[in-house]
C-alpha positions, -999 to +999 in steps of 0.1 A: -004-001+001+012+031-007+017+064+017-013+086+021-005+122+018-017+148+046-027+180+029-040+162-005-024+186-030-011+158-055-037+139-066-066+167-074-039+185-097-040+153-121-078+157-131-080+159-167-098+191-170-069+206-150-046+195-167-060+203-202-063+243-187-026+242-181-014+232-214-035+264-229-021+284-196+017+276-204+007+283-240+004+318-233+023+339-261+037+306-279+008+294-297+022+305-331+050+279-324+049+249-342+058+226-316+032+241-294+005+247-321+005+208-327-003+199-294-031+221-289-048+209-324-081+196-307-076+161-317-044+158-302-045+177-271-063+150-251-037+127-260-010+150-245-030+158-215-030+116-209+005+116-213+014+141-187-014+127-160+007+093-165+036+106-161+027+122-130+008+095-115+037+076-117+061+099-100+065+093-063+094+090-037+105+056-021+079+038-008+049+043-029+031+018-046+029+027-079+025+007-115+049+022-140+078+041-122+096+035-155+072+066-169+081+089-143+085+123-151+124+140-147+132+171-156+150+176-191+185+193-200+179+227-206+196+249-233+207+283-221+199+312-244+217+346-243+192+379-238+199+412-230+177+423-201+157+452-206+170+487-201+199+474-177+215+461-211+224+434-192+234+401-208+226+372-191+220+332-197+186+322-190+175+284-192+143+277-214+122+244-202+101+229-231+067+235-233+064+195-240+058+187-210+084+205-185+067+242-187+029+225-184+040+205-156+054+233-140+022+255-144+004+225-128+026+224-095+023+260-091-012+263-095-018+229-071+006+252-045-007+286-052-027+290-019+004+277-002+026+300-017+001+330-011-005+326+024+018+347+044+029+364+016+039+400+024+014+429+012+039+446-009+062+413-018+058+428-057+069+411-091+059+376-105+029+379-082-003+384-098-017+417-098+013+432-077+034+442-107+054+475-107+023+499-112+008+480-082+042+491-062+042+523-076+011+536-062+019+527-025+053+540-030+035+576-040+012+570-015+037+566+015+058+598+003+025+619-002+008+611+029+035+601+055+067+625+050+076+624+083+084+584+078+099+588+045+126+614+049+153+587+043+154+557+017+177+524+024+177+507-011+194+475-011+194+440-033+204+406-030+238+397-045+232+371-077+198+358-058+185+333-084+217+313-090+226+316-049+194+305-034+206+274-013+186+240-023+184+229+013+175+259+029+147+262+001+134+226+003+133+230+046+111+258+043+089+242+021+089+209+044+074+234+068+043+242+048+035+214+028+028+180+041+020+161+010+052+138+000+042+138-036+041+174-043+075+177-020+092+152-039+078+168-074+088+202-064+123+188-052+130+172-086+124+205-099+149+224-077+175+201-081+171+200-120+197+229-114+231+222-102+230+254-079+206+280-074+172+285-091+171+288-133+163+321-145+133+315-174+116+291-153+076+299-140+082+278-108+119+302-103+097+330-097+072+319-074+098+297-055+120+325-047+092+350-036+079+321-011+114+316-002+118+354+011+085+354+031+107+351+063+128+380+052+096+400+045+082+396+082+115+401+097+114+434+083+084+444+090+072+427+125+109+426+140+124+454+128+092+476+127+095+489+094+068+517+086+073+513+047+090+485+030+087+472-003+101+444-020+104+438-059+118+402-067+154+406-046+153+443-049+143+458-014+134+494+000+127+510+034+117+543+039+125+560+077+125+588+098+164+586+103+193+577+092+208+560+123+178+536+124+181+528+087+218+518+090+208+496+120+184+480+101+208+472+070+231+455+093+205+431+107+190+426+071+225+416+059+231+392+091+194+378+083+204+371+047+236+355+054+224+332+090+190+321+077+194+319+039+231+316+029+230+349+008+246+380+005+234+417+005+252+432-027+277+457-015+261+489-032+233+493-008+225+533+001+212+553+026+205+588+014+179+621+020+151+616-001+139+643-023+126+674-011+122+713-017+139+732+010+113+758+023+136+788+026+155+787-010+127+768-026+154+746-043+150+709-048+174+688-023+180+649-018+178+624-040+151+604-058+143+569-053+151+548-087+130+515-081+111+491-104+119+517-137+104+544-122+123+577-106+102+587-074+103+626-061+082+638-035+056+656-058+059+635-092+072+602-105+089+600-141+101+570-159+139+562-158+159+578-185+170+545-195+133+532-205+125+567-222+158+564-239+148+528-250+112+543-258+126+568-279+148+547-303+120+523-306+095+549-316+123+566-343+132+533-357+094+522-363+087+558-375+113+550-403+092+519-416+065+516-447+047+489-429+044+488-388+042+449-376+021+437-351+055+431-332+060+471-335+029+481-325+026+457-292+063+469-284+053+508-284+024+502-271+038+483-236+055+517-233+025+536-235+014+520-204+045+531-183+044+565-200+003+569-191+013+559-155+037+588-148+044+623-151+061+624-185+034+634-206+058+662-221+083+634-231+054+617-250+046+649-267+080+655-277+094+620-284+066+598-291+034+615-304+049+631-334+063+600-349+037+576-340-002+571-341-010+553-308-048+548-326-030+533-356-010+509-331-038+496-315-059+488-346-030+471-358-030+447-324-063+443-329-068+432-362-037+408-356-057+393-327-092+389-344-073+372-375-055+347-353-087+339-334-101+334-371-072+310-383-075+292-347-112+284-354-102+271-393-075+249-383-101+233-356-125+225-388-096+213-407-083+188-380-119+176-373-125+173-412-090+155-414-100+129-389-070+145-366-044+144-390-021+171-388+000+190-414+033+178-400+050+163-370+070+180-344+104+162-331+105+161-295+143+148-292+175+161-281+178+180-316+166+212-322+145+227-350+181+239-364+192+202-368+223+207-341+222+188-308+214+206-276+251+206-264+261+223-298+233+248-295+240+257-258+277+262-267+269+284-293+245+307-271+273+309-245+299+319-272+276+346-285+267+356-248+304+360-241+310+380-273+280+404-263+295+411-229+331+415-243+316+440-269+300+457-240+327+461-219+350+472-248+325+501-255+323+511-220+357+512-219+362+532-249 
């Protein structure tokens, strides 16, 4: 007989309807990829759902009575991909799990643990948490600095050194065991964690959730033990407001000690304590410094976009303005910047750098037209699939060879070489 789970997280997640839903959720933004589209075909998806359920049914630690242990799910080897990270222009290597079926299983597991991950999560833990993005954090920072100037006189700004790659597996697993008693759920979470030799891989859906979950004790320590009045964390970046420097310096030392002793993590050496922006009454001059956080620059009386984001927006607008035909990709890229512009005091910049060169209404029409076309094509594809009795136009390989015919090892090595070249060019340009 197998062991009985205590809080019963694992079995409910194996419901076919739940697994099928996670196939669609994991496919968000990827439905045009051939390897994803062929799986989502109405006549194919149930077979893939059955495969995932079978793999998960046979995944369990020693001591469980499972019919086919050889069919158990195991993490894949991951090729690394070189990316330029947004406005910081940092070159990073991220690992990309496969849609078939690792990404799907990641979504299934996170969904099953959602309530546990969210219970006890600090109210102002932002980033990779539903409905708690940068704009959520911005709203509350503005509220604090406008309504409680006394406790927002000084700022402590800090972040964790190489956070994702430095996560201690044993510490994370121990924290999971305190909250989750379902042995099979713990086992599959440990499989995901141990799929990387060190840390948590950038690019994994699970990494975002596990990292926020792991840092819950830190959030409660800062709020409840150190008595921080206003504190916010955006992934591994932290900001504490206070009424005097001495108190914030003491907090910094305590937080650094807590990170080291509880998590085996280090605070980055560039932490800062500074006087927040204010206007001197006698002279009317602006003194202090703005807070640069989450892509925004916060002043006591306004919030503007970080200059690097505004520069990226301007460059994108200029490139698109020179094109004869604006693509859907161009339109969505510029409209994403509009979300930032509309939520900050940067209307003058919009008038100067954006409005003269692109028509925002036209961009919205391009996006809308593209969405309708894709929806129409989806229905047509479904109808063709039914008429053909489930036969698809082509198959998709799911082996150790990538779409361009090279092995995963060759693909990874190629990406790593490209990443090194980009980093060398960036350093050379900086030196120049």
